[in-house]
Structure formats: C-alpha cells, structure tokens
C-alpha positions in Angstrom: 104.6 100.2 109.8 105.4 97.1 112.0 102.4 94.9 113.2 102.6 91.5 114.8 106.6 90.5 114.0 105.4 91.8 110.2 106.5 95.1 108.0 103.6 96.2 106.5 103.0 98.7 103.5 100.5 101.2 102.4 99.9 98.6 99.4 99.2 95.5 101.3 96.3 97.4 103.7 95.2 98.8 100.5 95.4 94.9 99.5 93.8 93.5 102.9 91.3 95.7 103.0 90.3 95.6 99.0 90.6 91.7 98.8 90.2 90.3 102.7 87.8 92.5 104.4 85.6 92.5 101.6 86.0 96.3 99.4 86.3 94.4 96.7 86.4 90.8 97.2 86.3 88.5 100.3 88.7 86.2 100.8 90.5 84.3 103.4 94.0 85.4 104.6 96.3 83.1 103.0 99.7 83.7 104.7 101.4 85.5 107.1 101.6 89.1 106.5 98.0 88.1 105.4 97.0 87.7 108.7 98.7 89.8 110.5 96.8 92.3 108.3 93.4 90.8 109.3 95.0 90.4 113.0 95.9 95.0 112.6 92.3 95.1 111.2 90.4 94.1 114.6 93.2 95.0 116.6 92.5 99.0 115.7 89.3 98.3 114.6 86.7 101.4 115.9 83.5 102.6 115.6 82.0 99.3 114.1 84.8 99.6 111.4 87.3 97.3 110.3 90.9 99.0 110.7 92.1 98.9 107.5 89.1 101.6 106.7 90.0 104.6 109.6 94.4 103.4 107.9 93.5 103.8 104.9 91.5 107.1 106.4 94.7 108.3 108.2 96.8 107.3 104.8 94.9 110.2 102.7 95.5 112.3 105.1 99.1 112.5 105.3 98.8 112.6 101.8 97.0 115.8 101.7 99.0 117.7 104.0 102.1 115.8 101.8 100.6 117.2 98.8 99.9 120.9 100.1 103.2 122.8 99.1 102.2 121.3 95.2 98.9 122.5 95.7 99.7 125.8 97.2 102.2 126.2 94.2 100.1 125.9 91.8 97.7 127.3 93.1 99.9 130.7 92.7 101.5 130.4 90.0 97.7 130.4 88.5 96.8 133.1 90.7 99.4 135.0 88.7 
C-alpha cells in the first residue's frame, strides 16, 4: 500500500508492529518509512488498538482466503 508518499509492505507492517509499537521491542522510528508507518498506525487506529494490529488482522484474513483453495484440495484428497 502507499501511505504518505511511502510504499508500505506486509513485512514493514509486521516489523513496525513488533519493533516500533512495542509488541516485541519498543523503539523510535528511525527513517521516513518508519515514521510513515507510525503515522499510518495513528490514522488507522481503531478501538484503541494501533493501526498495525488492524492491518495484520486484515492480512491474516486475506491469507486465509488465498489459501482456501489449497486447503480444500488437500481435504478433498484426504477424504478419498
């Protein structure tokens, strides 16, 4: 996605959540991308949770949907 003039990847969101927002470590944003991620987290803040948490939830939903055909193929093969 693009936010505040910066391209943001899934990896960026997860790293930001883990290393900037304090899920694993707590640190300051060091560059423009990390600052954009912090601003994105504020902008997408929902129910008192950082925006990155909501973004990771959405990434999880998309991943599950994307893997559904594979799951269906495996379970169909196991049932036969």
